[in-house]
N, C-alpha and C positions, 0 to 999 in steps of 0.2 A: 555128638556130645554136646547139648548146651549149656559149655561153661567157658566165660569170659577166661581173657589170657589175664585177667589181675586175680582171679580167684585160682589159674595155675601156677602162678608164680606164687600166691600164699602160702599153698600146700606144700609146696615142691622146698621153702624157706621149713615149713615146718616140720619136715621130715628132716632135713640137712640139718638145722640148729639145733634139733633136741639131742639131747646125751639121753635119755629116757628111750627104753624100749616099748614102750607100750603105745609109742603111734605106729610100728610097726606090723602089726596085726590089724591087715586091712579086711574091710568089710564090701563085699559086690553088692551093689544093689541093680534090680533090674527094674527099670523106673517104664510104666505107660507100656501101652500093646504095640509099641515099635521095637519094645527089648533095647533101651536105650541101656547102657552100661555105666555106673561110675563106681570106683573104687576111692572109700575112703577111713580116715582111722577108725575100726569099732568104737574104741575108746572114747573118742568126740563124739558119736550116736549117742553111745550107752550112759553115759554122763548128763546128755542134755534132755533124755527123751528115755519115759518109763518104758514105751510102745519099741523101740529100737533095744533097751536094756533086754527085755522080756526076748526079744526076736533072735537076740544074739547070745542067749544065754540056756542052760539046762537040756533039757532034753530035745527040746525042737530038733527037729530036719535042720532048720536054717543054720541053726545055732553049730552044728555039728559040721555043716561046709559053711560058714560065715557068709552066707549068702541071704538075702532076702527080698523078695517078688513085691513090687508093689503096683500090680496094674492100671489101677483104678486113676494113679497122680498120674500129672503132666511130666514130662523129663523138662520141661523150659522152667516152670513153678520151683520142683527137685533143684535144677543151676539153679537158680536163685536165692533158693535155701542154703544151701550150700558157700555159695556166697558171704552169706551172712554169717554161716557156722563161723568161717576161716578169718570174719572182718568184726563179725560184733558191731557190724556198722548197717545202720537203716536208713539210706538217703532217700531224699526227696524229692528229686529231680530226674527222677530213671535211672535203671543201673547201664553201664559200656552195652553195646550191643543189642538193647531193648527199643523198641520207640513207647518213647517219653510219655504220648499221649494216652500208653495203655498203663502206667505206672500205677494210678489207684487201684485197677482191676487188676493187674498181679498182684499188690499188697492183700485184696479180699481174699483171692486165690490161694496167699500163702498163709494167709489166717486160718481158710478153710485145711491147706493140707496139714497148719502146725495144732488144727484142732482133732484131724485124724490120729496125730503122731503124737498126741499128749504132748507137746513141746510148748511149755506155759512163757522160759523168756521168750522166746519167739511172738507169741500173741501179745506179751506187754510191749514188745518191740512194735509190733505193729501199732497199734493203742494208742501208744505214746506218739508215735508218727503223726496220726490222724489227729487228734487233739489238740497238736500244736497248730493245725489248720483246717478247723473245722468247716469252714465254710465252703472247701473244697466237697466235701460230706454231700453237698447239695446239688454238687454234679455229676454223681457218679452216675454213669449211662443207668436208665431204669433193666437193661439186661442184668447190671453186678448188682442192685437191691435186690433182684428175684432171687438173684445167688446168694447172698447175706441171708434173707427171709427165708429159704427153700432149705437151706445144704448147714446151716448153722443150728445150735441147740439153742430151743427159745431160750431167749433172756440173754443168750450168753452176751459178753463183753461188749463186742462190735456192734450187735443191735443196740442197746440198751446206748453207746456213743450217738448213733446215726439217727436214732430218734429224738435225743438231744440237743442236736445240731439243726434237727430243722425242725423242733417245735421254736426255733426262734427266725423260721425262714421272713424273707421279707417281705412287705406288700408287693412289691414290685414282681418280686418270682413266685407268689401266691397259683399262678398257673401251674407251676410245675406240680402240685398235690392233685390235680386232675387226672394227671398220665400216672401216680403211686395209686392214687382209689384204682383206677381202670387195670394195672399191670399187678401189682403188688397187695393185692387185698388186705395180708397180715398185718403186712406195715403199715397200709393207710387204719387198719381197723386199730391196732394200739396207740396211731399218733390222734385219733382221732377222740380217743378213751384218754387219753393224757392234755387233750386239750382242751377239755371239760372239767378238770381237776385245778388248772390253772387259776392263778387268785386273783380276784378285779380289784383288792386292797391295794397292789403298789404297782407304780409303773418302772419300777427298776427294772432292767433285764440284764440277762447277761446269755453268753452262749452256751457253755459246757461247767459244768462240776468238775472241782481238781481233777487232776490226772489219773490221782490215787483212788477216786472213787471207781475206776475202771479195769481196774488192776487185780488181777488175780495172784494168790497165791502173797507169798515174801513183798511189801512194798505195796500192798493195796491197801491204798485208803491210809496213804501217810503224811501224803501233798495234805497243805492248809487248804480248804474252803474259801474260796473268795470272799474279800472282808465288806463286800457293798454289801452282801445279801444276807439278811439273818438265815441264822442256821436252820429253821423249821419251817421257812418258808421254800430254801433250797430243796429241801426233800419234797415238799408238795409239788413245786414244777417240774424238775430237772431228773426227779428217778420214776420214770414211767411207767414199771412196775411195781412201784411199792403199792 
């Protein structure tokens, strides 16, 4: 089972220290084609995810058995999700036991998992993490960019943030755009349209909108926009889907 010792220790602490019986009902998650099995307090899943809440309540077979099958999900990514679920922390340098070089691809896969399971808080945590280091979005492998634009909903927050970052790619990295045009045509189309709408009237530049522009639900758009760029020009430049 792809769960690090840190997550297992936190899980044990929850079960040992809580005075409530609500954590004692465990849901069994069968993840991936290899049928990796995880057991998680049902209330933790139901509280954070409408998908899991529906699966673990009502007249569904899964609800009566406290069992949910996720054959299309990755056990590795589900294990990373559990670490976040118990720790509520999204690191930026990789997780214990995982290759640091794969970290950002794992974050993208985690975002896709969160979209499948309707976990808005997790999606926002991933967006906030990427927003804090937007230049790293230029370094995403082409295969990861393909994943974003093939497997997430059109105009989702992750797509918007990636487009906003790529609009500011420096001249010495412009050759990367050729790879995008060749391999990620849906992203290239949005970029070309966004470049075409950019203003020629000002030389002021900045990398991305305030993080609140990319969050969903509670907290969305609460952050103040950058003070150096007028609001009207901000939206014209950096909201590529507007």
